[in-house]
ROSE-367321 format. One record per residue (C-alpha): x, y, z; residue in three letters. Coordinates in steps of 0.05 Angstrom, whole numbers, plus 5000, padded with zeros to 4 digits. Layout:
ROSE-367321
XYZALA...
end
This chain:
ROSE-367321
470352944912MET471953514960GLU477753964948LYS484353774981ALA491354044974PRO494953654921LEU501054064911THR508253964891SER514254334919PHE513854824861ASN506554984869ALA507855704887THR514755804858GLN516556264801PRO516355974731ASN523855864727HIS523155274774VAL517554984732ASN521955054671THR527854704703SER523554124725VAL520354104656LEU527154054623LEU529053514672HIS522853114656LEU523753244582THR530552914582ARG527752324620ARG522252234568ILE527052294509LEU531551784542HIS525951284549HIS522851394480LEU529551474445GLU526851934392LEU531651944334SER534352544298SER532053044351LEU537453574358ILE536654094412ILE541354674415ARG540755194467THR544555834482SER544056344537GLY539656944541SER538357434596ARG531257494571HIS529456774588HIS527756504658GLY533256364708ASN531855614704GLY533555604629LEU539456054642LYS542555564691HIS541054974646MET544355324587ARG550555504626LYS551254774644LYS550354574571GLU555155104545MET560454834592ASN560054164556MET564654454502GLU558754734465GLY556654044442LYS549653924419ARG545153434456ILE543452884408ARG539052274418ILE539251744363SER536451044357THR535450504305ASP529050824280VAL528850944205GLU528851704209MET535552034191GLN539252544232ALA537753274219CYS542853704184SER547354154224LYS544654854228LEU547455484258ASP543055764313HIS543156494332PRO543256694405LYS536956804445ARG533356244407THR531755514418ILE531855144352SER528854474338LEU530354134272VAL525053604262LEU521753244205LYS514153314202PRO512752634231GLY517652744287THR514853434300LEU507753154308MET510252594354LEU514153104396THR507953544404CYS503852954426LEU508952794479ILE510553474506PHE503753814507LEU500653344558PRO506953394600LEU506854154597LEU499554154619VAL501153704678LEU507354074701VAL504254764695LEU497654504721GLY501054304786ALA502655044798THR495255194808ARG494354764870ASN489954234837PRO484753854877SER482953124877LEU476853314836LYS481453584782TRP485852964786LEU480152474780PHE477752824717SER484452794681VAL484152324622GLY490151884639ILE488351164629THR491250564666SER490050044613GLY495949604593ILE498549824526GLY494650474527SER497851044489LYS496551514548ASN499151034601SER505551164638SER506850434652LEU512750464605ALA516150924655PHE514450504716VAL519149944698THR524949844651ASP523849084648ALA517648664642PRO514948404708LYS511047774724ASP503747994728LYS501947344764LEU507047484819LEU510746834811GLY504446414806GLY501146734867LEU495246994826LEU490646574784SER490446724710PRO482946554708ASP480347264710PHE478047764659ASP483448294665GLU478848874649SER474248704707SER479748864757CYS485649244727LEU489549274792SER490148514798ARG495248454742TYR497749174738GLN500049264810SER506448874796ALA508549414747LEU508849924803TYR511649524861TRP519149424870LYS521848764844GLN523148314903LEU526947664910SER522147304956ASN517446894913THR511546474937PRO513145754952SER510545204906PRO506744934965TYR503145604977LEU501445654903ILE498444954904ALA494745104968LYS491645734938LEU489345364875ARG486444824920SER482845344962TYR480045674899GLU477045014879ALA474044944949LEU471145644946HIS468345514877ARG464944884903ARG462545174969CYS461545924956GLY454946294957PRO449146004917ASN452345314911THR448744694936GLU453544574995PRO452545305015TYR445045235012LYS445444605055ASN449744965106ALA444845535108ILE439045055121GLN442944745178GLN444345445206LEU436945615203LYS435244985243SER438845315302ASN443144725321HIS449744445300SER450543745271ALA458143785271GLY462643895211ARG459243895144MET461643815072GLU463344565072CYS465044955134ASN465545715139TYR468846285175VAL465346955167VAL469547585175TRP465948145213VAL469048845204PRO471749235263SER474949925269ASP478750285214GLY480750055144LEU487849875166GLY485149425221ASN480149115174ARG485448935123ILE489948645177MET484448195201THR482047975132ILE489047695119VAL489247375188SER482447045180VAL484146795110PHE490446455137LEU486246135192TYR481445895138ALA487245595097LEU489945225158LEU483144945177ASN479944795109ASP474545315119LYS471345785068VAL472346525080LEU466346985071LEU466547725086THR460948165112HIS461248815072HIS458149415107SER456250015065ASP462850375080ASP466749765055PHE463249654989ARG466749784922ASP473649784952LEU476349104931PHE475348634873CYS473247914882GLU479647524899PRO477246824880PHE475546624808PRO468446434789GLU465746564859SER464547104910SER467447224979TRP461747704998VAL456847435049LEU449847465017PRO445047975046SER439947435064ASP444747105113PHE440246845171PRO444247155227VAL442347895226LYS445648515254ASP452648205251LEU456048855267GLU452548875335ASN454548175356LEU458848225418TYR461347815476THR454547815510TYR452147365454THR450546705489PRO454046265438TRP460746625438SER467046215441SER468646575506LYS462546275540ASN463045595507VAL470445495519LEU469845705591ARG464045205597LYS459145745616LYS454345395568VAL452544655578ASP454144355510THR452543645535LYS445243775552ASN443844355506VAL444444295431LEU449244835406PRO446745305352PRO449345275281GLY454645815293TYR459746035344LEU461546765353TYR469046925362VAL471247595390HIS478647745383LEU480348475398THR485648875434HIS481248935496ASP482948375544ALA476448465582ARG472248225524PHE476747775482SER475947025477ASP482246865514HIS482546125499SER481346145424PHE488545975406PHE489345415457CYS490444735424GLU485944375473GLU479844745447TYR481044665373GLN476944035367GLN470944385397LEU471844975350LEU472044505291GLN465344215309SER461844855289PHE460644925214PRO459945675221TRP464746135258LEU463046875259LEU469647235275LEU470647955294ARG477648235306SER481848865299ASN488448505308GLN493648185262TYR493647525299PHE498047135251VAL503847095302PRO499046715348ALA498246185294LEU505846125287PHE506245995362ARG501545405357SER505044735347SER499144435309GLN500344925251TYR507944925254GLU509344425198LYS504044705151GLU506445415161LEU513645225147SER511444925080LEU507045515062LEU512046045082PHE519345825080PRO520846565083GLU516846685146THR516647445141THR512747435075SER505947215103VAL502247885096PHE506348055035HIS503947454996HIS496947385024LEU495648135020GLY497748164947ARG493547554933TYR487147804966LEU487048564962LEU485848854893HIS482849554890PRO476749614845THR477449974779ASN474650614809SER479850624865VAL485350384818TRP483750974773GLY485051454831TYR491651104847ILE494451084776THR492251784757ARG495552074818TYR501851664807TYR502251834733ASP501052574746ALA505852684804TYR510452104821LEU512251724757VAL518152154736HIS521652174803ALA528051774805GLU526651594878GLU520251594919ARG520051664995VAL513551515031GLY512051875096LEU506051625136GLN504252035198ILE499151825250ARG498052225314ILE494651825369PHE490352205420PRO493851875479ASN500752105457VAL502152835475ARG506653115421ILE506253785386SER506553845310SER513354185316ASP516053615357GLN513253115308MET516453485249LEU523153505286ASP522752755296GLN521152645223ILE527053075201LEU531852765251ASN530052075225CYS530052235150SER536552635153LEU540352155198TYR538251555156GLU539851955092LYS532851865065LEU532252615052LEU537853125039PRO539653705084GLY538454425063ILE543454985049ASP542055495103SER545756025063GLU540455975009GLY545455954953ALA543855554890VAL549555234853ASN547955274779PRO551154594769ALA545854274813THR539954454768TRP537253844734GLY539653404792GLY536252784817LYS528752864826LEU526152564890LYS518752544908ALA516252534980VAL509152284989LEU506052515054VAL499852155080THR496552425143THR489952715165LEU493053405172TYR496053885122SER501154235167GLY506753735159TYR506253745084PHE506354505081GLU512454565126LYS516454035087LEU514454345021ARG516355035043ASN523054805072MET525254505006TYR522255084966TYR525755625006GLU532555285009HIS536954904962ALA539054204982THR546254045001THR546353464951THR543453834891GLY537253394891GLU530553684872LEU525353504926ILE517953494908ALA513053414965VAL505953164954TYR499853024996GLN493652704964PRO488652905018SER487753165088HIS481252955121GLU482853265189GLU478752715223LYS478051965211GLN471351775181HIS471451015174THR463951015167GLU464451395101GLN465950995038GLN469251585002ASN473951675061HIS475950945057ASN477250994983LYS482151564995LYS485451165050ALA486250555005LEU489050984950MET494251264997GLU496150585025MET497550344955TYR501450964935LEU505750874997LEU507050154978SER510150394912PHE515650764950SER522950604947ASP523650755021SER518350855074LEU517651215141ILE511651015183THR508651185250SER509250655304GLY502950255321CYS499450475257SER495849935218THR495550425159PHE503050385154GLY503049635165TYR498749535103VAL503349965059ALA509749625082GLN506848935074GLY504149045004LEU510549394982GLY515148885014GLY518649445051LEU522149455118LYS520350165141PRO523750645188TRP518750685246ILE517651345282LEU517751135355LEU513651445409ARG517752005440PRO521351785503GLU527652015538LYS533951815502GLU530151425449SER532251485375PRO527851855327ALA526351215289CYS528350485284ALA528850035223ARG523749475224ALA526848775226VAL521548515179SER515848755135MET510748385177GLU505548775217PRO505348755293CYS500348355335PHE498848905385HIS495548535443ALA497747815447PRO498547815523ARG490947835530ALA490547115505TYR491946485542GLN496645995507CYS500046595475ILE502046945539ALA505146315569GLU511446485606THR514545785604GLY517845885536ARG525046095533ASN528146555481ALA530545965438ARG523545675433GLU520846355413GLU526046435358VAL524345735333ALA517245965323ARG519646595288HIS516447105334VAL519447665374ARG517648325407GLN515448895361CYS519649515353GLU513749985363ASP509449615415VAL512949345477ALA507648815489GLU506748635416GLY509248045375LEU511448015302LYS514147485256ILE521547495240VAL526247035200ASP
end
């Protein structure tokens, strides 16, 4: 892995800041582990670092009382001892001493290691495991209460946990939410899994369908019918469309298969038990990524009757092209009058870069089924994304090692996702001003003390981590320096981190996509989230995390710096390109009844709301 800044706010500070943060984290650890009989007594000394000096002043003001942590463990409390000044005395039994060393030495390495500007290469080599029950795992700090690893029945228990650690561990990192999957959705997913097991690759029905496809003509619906997802654009777009195509498959009793290009391999685990969703490499239709609207048997040509289906036998597949570009999209795909024709093809090859779920909600033929699947309409991507998208063990290792090393001890985590689009003219300083205006006005981040004074009483205050994800390093550096050079008005300690900065998007590179997926998941673990408008990267994070983000709007006159999203659902960017979606005959009440409305960040877009 190439080197990338992976730095906390105290990366270049004097050691006294490291010490104060270390003491803060120490207390957090002792609180969680509840070590018995550990008595720490500190007293001031001008020879120690300023961080310890401030901490000791605070402790001495507490009527000189010792800090004592006791539990129901069998070890007895230590005897009272007098401690001379300029010393830090620990009275421990041998067993407790060994346990204390085992706890504090790794922590000391991590905290002091962060001061050396570690790279991703260093992070990936750290021996922090993510196994449940592991002695080195920080999962005990992630949650104070056990969480349902099956996500309320959303996930099947029929998997070997070790084959895909993220499937059952992700729940330990996400915030606990009240919206649970409906019993109807759970039953539908179990039914689909049985269908996929019966019809997936290398089964007899699949082989029969392949033979029919090779014959180059369609004989109508077969025992098993398929929709093949063809990738398009960046990772965020791909994830949006996988969820959309899967919902389409659920609604139409089709089997989802995904074409994995080299840059998409080893990102996600298999989502369906005892089967695969990967399209086999010997699939008869070759060069899928170069299929386009000029393909004779595209739904655009067939639905517009440019091909005579009465006198010419249709082939075994139909190509569907659903993108943001109205010039090439299959405009009539969502029209109800064409659905019977679409159902007559046992193979649909579908390419899209859009989250077209709102289009399905606007179709009356799916209205009843969708209301049963998603009584809470704004949880479509949230549930289906968590069901389908499980990072492989290699990617999950990146995610958990980074979280354990830098984010786990923060009392609050703020995610900041920044995307600069080439058609939006905005300088980095203007962008930073917009970020600060949003985060300060919404009280997501504290203000700074321009006088530069540090109140000793504020040391050891609330630790808040800010995770910055962007292609560029400048925003991270300016935020880090701002909170390094100035104290906060609230007394909070602000740590700023950035896992990587690629400078340019390289969707064609697998390693680039692994980093992107890592950052999407880390953002989804946030307590609060700020995202860039129109960015599918941010949509993925908010949907997985179940977060309603503050969206950084494109700069316009008299527009606010950001707006709170009305739901955690992504935006369908280009619905107006499609007939039967862009109908103007519907009034506002009819739109609300179908749970769709205009997006906050895209004037022409549609998103699902309650």
